[in-house]
C-alpha positions as MATLAB code, in Angstrom:
seq = 'MEGAANSLDYILDTLPAGHHLQPYLSLLKFDGKLLVVGAAPEPLQFEAVDVILGMQRKKTITGSFIGSMEETQEILNFWAEKGLPSMIEVIKMDNVNSAFERMEQNDVRSRFVLDVASSNLE';
ca = [
     -18.442    6.034   -5.858;
     -21.273    5.882   -3.025;
     -20.385    2.228   -2.351;
     -16.869    3.489   -1.521;
     -17.545    6.373    0.554;
     -15.293    6.696    3.749;
     -13.345    3.505    2.685;
      -9.743    5.059    1.839;
      -6.894    6.172    4.016;
      -4.963    8.009    1.337;
      -5.903    9.249   -2.257;
      -2.853   10.121   -4.615;
      -4.332   12.924   -7.042;
      -1.955   13.249  -10.006;
      -4.598   14.976  -12.353;
      -2.755   18.029  -14.012;
      -6.271   19.584  -14.604;
      -8.722   22.002  -12.615;
     -11.020   19.684  -11.012;
     -13.538   19.444   -7.923;
     -11.931   17.485   -5.124;
     -15.478   17.184   -3.325;
     -15.978   13.627   -4.704;
     -12.812   12.199   -3.896;
     -12.949   13.876   -0.275;
     -16.277   11.683    0.279;
     -13.862    8.688   -0.280;
     -11.542    9.440    2.562;
     -11.959    7.834    5.923;
     -12.150    9.908    9.053;
      -8.249   11.115    9.170;
      -7.966   10.436    5.625;
      -5.738   12.504    3.195;
      -5.694   13.826   -0.149;
      -2.088   14.375   -1.426;
      -2.246   16.455   -4.590;
       0.944   15.966   -6.977;
      -0.340   17.171  -10.521;
       0.033   20.921  -11.046;
      -3.231   22.077  -12.450;
      -3.047   25.416  -13.918;
      -6.586   26.190  -12.375;
      -7.559   26.317   -8.985;
      -8.713   22.853   -7.330;
     -12.201   23.438   -5.734;
     -13.972   21.906   -2.477;
     -16.569   23.102   -0.279;
     -14.724   24.431    2.841;
     -17.830   24.215    4.991;
     -17.996   20.144    4.456;
     -14.386   19.697    5.275;
     -14.653   22.026    8.572;
     -18.322   20.684   10.112;
     -19.810   17.932    7.779;
     -18.917   14.093    6.698;
     -15.709   15.498    5.596;
     -14.202   16.725    8.055;
     -10.845   15.801    9.833;
      -9.315   15.305    6.369;
      -6.152   16.442    5.047;
      -5.868   18.163    1.564;
      -1.805   18.610    1.211;
       0.430   18.440   -1.911;
       4.196   18.053   -2.821;
       5.962   19.311   -5.849;
       8.176   16.155   -5.909;
       9.717   13.527   -3.335;
      13.013   12.433   -2.883;
      14.265    9.096   -4.457;
      13.480    7.221   -1.165;
      10.060    8.607   -1.022;
       9.240    7.590   -4.652;
      10.687    4.183   -3.959;
       8.534    4.056   -0.710;
       5.291    4.577   -2.719;
       6.287    2.424   -5.256;
       6.734   -0.311   -2.922;
       3.459    0.223   -1.023;
       1.702    0.486   -4.699;
       3.426   -3.198   -5.029;
       2.623   -4.459   -1.734;
      -1.082   -3.743   -2.117;
      -1.191   -4.782   -5.545;
      -2.685   -1.600   -7.199;
      -2.501   -1.190  -10.899;
      -1.288    1.762  -12.710;
      -3.017    3.164  -15.651;
      -0.152    3.709  -18.131;
       0.740    3.794  -21.926;
       4.157    2.865  -23.150;
       5.138    4.713  -25.688;
       8.571    4.991  -27.746;
      10.867    8.429  -27.944;
      10.279    7.879  -31.598;
       6.315    8.925  -31.003;
       6.968   11.369  -28.179;
       5.589   14.455  -30.469;
       2.576   12.761  -31.057;
       2.200   11.779  -27.329;
       2.431   15.694  -26.893;
      -0.111   16.333  -29.404;
      -2.498   14.035  -27.563;
      -2.077   15.800  -24.389;
      -2.650   19.201  -25.916;
      -5.893   17.594  -27.090;
      -7.014   16.293  -23.828;
      -6.827   12.933  -25.431;
      -4.880   10.996  -22.595;
      -6.771    8.583  -19.882;
      -3.349    7.543  -18.308;
       0.370    8.291  -17.896;
       2.525    8.072  -20.440;
       5.737    6.043  -19.808;
       8.847    6.475  -22.194;
      10.324    3.043  -23.384;
      13.848    4.596  -24.349;
      15.374    1.170  -24.204;
      13.056   -0.130  -27.211;
      13.485    3.258  -29.053;
      15.338    4.211  -32.256;
      17.326    7.086  -31.252;
      19.737    7.358  -34.331;
];
């Protein structure tokens, strides 16, 4: 993370769990933005003095519940244009209950994508 300090314009934070924002703020450039879209049940934490006075100053923490279809397409286009990878695990609808169990056990390191077309929905 030290090597990437002050190198990013934006960070899209999708983690739906309480976590410290400080390590991510250090990655943002001057005027960088951290967009929080993961609905964490606990408060997120950061050092306010760093955002006001320190190396983290002039950085924005913002959030959004959900974007429009147009905004969603815009971010997907941006992701593809930049060649950014997505960490997903494709599961069939038949296995959705085991996916929920894994989420409850905190055994998920990526996003689940439901493959409805290949699922046995009979």
